[in-house]
C-alpha positions, 0 to 999 in steps of 0.5 A, spaced: 889 190 140 896 188 142 899 192 137 895 198 139 898 198 146 905 199 144 904 204 138 910 209 139 909 216 137 915 219 133 920 224 136 918 228 130 911 228 131 913 229 139 917 236 137 911 238 132 906 237 137 910 241 142 911 247 137 903 248 136 902 255 137 896 254 142 900 249 147 907 253 147 910 255 153 914 261 154 922 260 153 925 264 158 930 260 162 938 259 161 943 254 164 944 258 171 936 258 172 936 250 170 942 248 175 938 252 180 932 249 179 935 242 180 939 244 186 932 247 188 928 241 187 934 236 190 936 240 197 930 239 201 926 234 205 931 229 203 936 232 207 933 236 212 927 230 214 929 223 212 936 223 214 934 221 221 930 215 219 935 213 214 940 213 220 936 210 225 931 206 221 924 204 224 920 198 225 920 196 218 927 196 216 934 197 219 938 204 220 945 205 217 948 209 222 954 213 221 955 209 214 949 213 212 955 216 208 955 210 204 948 210 203 948 217 200 954 215 196 951 208 193 944 212 191 949 218 188 952 212 183 945 210 182 942 217 180 948 218 176 947 213 171 940 215 170 942 222 170 946 221 164 940 217 160 936 223 162 941 228 159 941 225 152 933 224 152 932 231 155 937 234 150 934 230 144 927 231 146 926 238 149 919 237 151 915 238 158 913 230 159 920 228 162 920 220 162 913 220 160 915 223 153 921 219 152 917 212 154 912 214 148 918 215 143 921 208 145 917 203 149 910 205 146 903 208 149 902 203 154 908 204 157 908 211 156 901 211 160 904 207 166 910 211 167 906 218 166 901 215 172 907 213 176 910 220 175 904 222 179 907 218 185 914 222 184 911 229 184 905 230 187 905 224 192 912 227 193 910 233 194 905 231 200 911 228 204 915 235 203 909 239 205 908 235 211 915 236 213 915 243 211 910 244 216 914 241 222 920 245 220 915 251 220 912 250 227 919 249 230 921 255 227 916 260 229 916 257 236 923 260 237 919 267 237 914 265 242 909 263 237 906 256 238 902 252 233 897 247 236 899 240 235 892 238 232 893 244 227 900 241 224 900 234 225 896 228 220 892 223 224 897 217 223 903 221 226 898 223 232 896 216 234 904 215 236 904 222 240 902 221 247 896 225 249 895 229 242 888 226 241 886 227 248 888 234 248 885 236 241 878 239 240 873 234 239 867 234 234 861 228 236 867 225 240 872 225 234 878 228 235 880 234 230 887 233 227 889 236 221 895 239 218 893 246 216 900 248 215 901 243 209 895 246 205 897 253 206 904 253 203 901 248 197 896 254 196 901 259 196 906 256 191 900 254 187 899 261 186 906 263 184 906 258 179 900 260 175 903 267 175 909 265 171 915 261 170 920 267 170 917 269 177 918 262 179 925 261 177 927 267 180 924 266 187 927 259 187 934 262 186 933 266 192 931 260 196 937 256 193 942 261 196 939 261 203 938 254 204 946 253 201 948 258 206 944 255 212 947 248 211 954 251 210 953 254 217 950 247 220 957 244 217 961 250 220 958 250 227 957 242 228 964 240 226 966 243 232 961 238 236 963 232 232 966 226 236 969 220 233 967 215 238 960 217 235 962 214 228 963 207 232 960 202 230 960 205 223 955 200 220 951 197 226 946 194 222 951 191 216 950 192 209 942 191 210 942 198 214 946 201 208 942 198 203 935 200 207 938 207 208 940 208 201 933 207 199 930 212 204 935 217 202 934 216 195 928 221 196 934 226 198 936 226 190 929 226 187 929 232 183 934 232 178 930 229 173 925 235 174 929 239 170 927 236 164 919 238 165 921 245 164 924 243 157 919 247 153 921 254 157 929 253 156 932 258 151 937 253 149 935 246 151 940 242 148 945 245 152 942 247 158 938 241 160 944 236 160 948 242 164 942 242 169 941 235 170 948 233 171 951 239 175 945 240 180 946 232 182 954 233 182 953 239 187 948 236 191 952 229 192 958 233 195 953 237 200 950 231 202 956 227 204 959 233 208 952 234 212 952 226 213 959 226 216 957 232 221 950 229 223 952 222 225 958 225 228 954 230 233 949 225 235 950 218 237 946 212 233 943 209 240 940 216 242 938 218 235 934 211 235 931 213 241 929 220 240 926 218 233 922 213 236 918 217 241 918 224 238 916 228 232 923 231 230 927 234 225 934 231 225 938 237 223 935 241 229 935 235 233 942 234 232 944 241 234 940 241 240 943 235 243 950 238 242 947 243 247 951 249 244 952 254 250 953 261 246 947 262 240 945 255 241 937 257 240 939 262 235 943 257 231 937 252 231 932 257 229 937 259 223 937 251 221 929 251 222 929 257 217 933 254 212 929 248 212 923 252 211 926 255 205 929 249 202 922 245 203 919 251 199 924 251 194 922 243 193 915 244 193 916 250 188 920 245 183 915 239 184 909 243 183 912 246 177 913 239 174 907 235 175 902 240 171 907 239 165 907 232 165 899 232 165 900 238 160 904 233 155 899 227 157 893 231 155 896 234 149 897 227 146 889 225 148 891 221 154 887 226 159 882 231 158 884 237 153 882 242 158 889 239 162 892 242 156 890 249 156 895 255 157 893 261 160 893 267 155 897 272 159 902 268 163 903 262 158 903 257 164 899 250 164 894 254 169 889 248 169 893 242 171 897 247 176 891 249 180 888 241 180 895 239 182 895 244 188 888 242 191 890 234 190 897 235 194 894 240 199 888 236 201 892 229 201 898 233 205 893 235 211 891 227 213 897 223 211 904 220 214 910 223 211 914 216 212 909 212 207 909 218 202 916 218 202 917 210 201 911 210 195 915 216 192 922 213 192 919 206 189 915 210 183 921 214 181 926 208 181 921 205 176 921 211 172 929 211 172 929 204 170 925 205 164 929 211 162 935 207 162 931 202 158 929 207 153 936 209 151 938 202 149 932 201 145 933 208 141 940 207 140 938 201 136 932 203 133 934 210 131 942 210 131 943 216 126 939 221 130 943 228 132 944 227 139 947 234 143 949 230 149 950 222 148 950 218 154 957 215 155 959 207 155 953 205 152 950 199 154 954 199 160 951 206 163 944 204 162 944 197 164 948 199 170 942 204 172 937 199 171 940 194 176 942 199 181 935 202 181 932 196 182 937 194 187 935 200 191 927 198 190 929 192 194 931 196 200 923 198 201 918 195 205 914 190 202 908 194 203 910 199 199 911 194 193 903 192 194 901 200 194 905 201 188 902 195 185 895 197 186 896 204 184 899 202 177 893 197 177 888 203 178 892 207 172 891 201 167 883 202 169 883 209 167 887 208 161 883 203 158 876 207 160 879 213 157 886 214 154 886 208 149 880 210 145 882 218 145 889 217 144 892 222 139 895 216 135 888 212 135 885 218 131 891 218 127 
């Protein structure tokens, strides 16, 4: 029994299963597409939504203040270590399962199941947060055209409880206020349809959205720079290093996405070359953008004002900063453009994450750990349509009723845990299979993997204790599912 729990699947067997005709996906992406998918996944809700909470803090943690810049840098270093480890695995094992597949080859089936179950938190739960944030920005955007969406149709129950008068003004059914985020489920449904149609169409749509959101962030920086005030950067770190660490743990959500590149490995023309380029390249580009945006954002709005506003409003930080600047000429137009950019950015993140989760389910089903129906490929579109539709339904329903802050924290701890296991997997595979050809090699082993594990764990410590409890309960539920189904039906068990 104990040995069966840690049975590993050889890299040769993993690659052979991926080459089976009935499970083959369509290889159509090149290096440019992969980099664009990485940027599409990274720049979204993190920079447009969580940057405010990271700077101001909340009831559970201190804010970083203007030291948000250091928070971004700290998180970038931790993600950089993990990205180098991901790049080696992705080039060596170009299979859709991402960290799940890498763990299966190095740490054993039980750990692989845990990481596959954990990745649901990163992609599906993460997309719940993105869908909620998308709804907030879309509401701001259309209000500029005189279209006002009622709060009870665009807010979840937990957030509504903090907004004065919302419950009282909402329609009631049998004395219960009707509060549901219809906007969130609407965008998830649209993205799901696009993803079922095909990967090439999805990648083309993503590239267009990446161009738009980069232009919008550039406009925010260009306009906002004229309204930054040096006195707003003082005090630089109002809550000391504790605020910087807490801020880094929050803005980690802004970096989630570079690893999503590895989930399209089976749809890349030259994965051994293009996957490392996409993973590392997208991370570098986005880090530079984040630091510049953080400098301008914290220079526009003072720390104490930001704390007050976020405590009493359902606000979108970047548009709130421009509104605070009171730009006399074209001010409303600029706010509308930034809101549009955020809507587009969120849509791109939803697209890539909704693309990633089904492919992890697809790989797990191919290994027998989930029902075989999850491994079906659409005969015409060559996409994993069953898991794509299932993911869309689950994410859409959850997004109607849950709070964004809770989803962000849970997503962060799940992703950091995945990064730790990927770094550990590099150390194990270098020892177990040192002669296997590696198109990309993580430099300075064992320093980089060890530094990656320690830095990711350090960021995990900056999350609230309630998040650790929820994470533990989620993993415990995953173990129940594994022993009830996956352990006996595993492809390795039958062999």
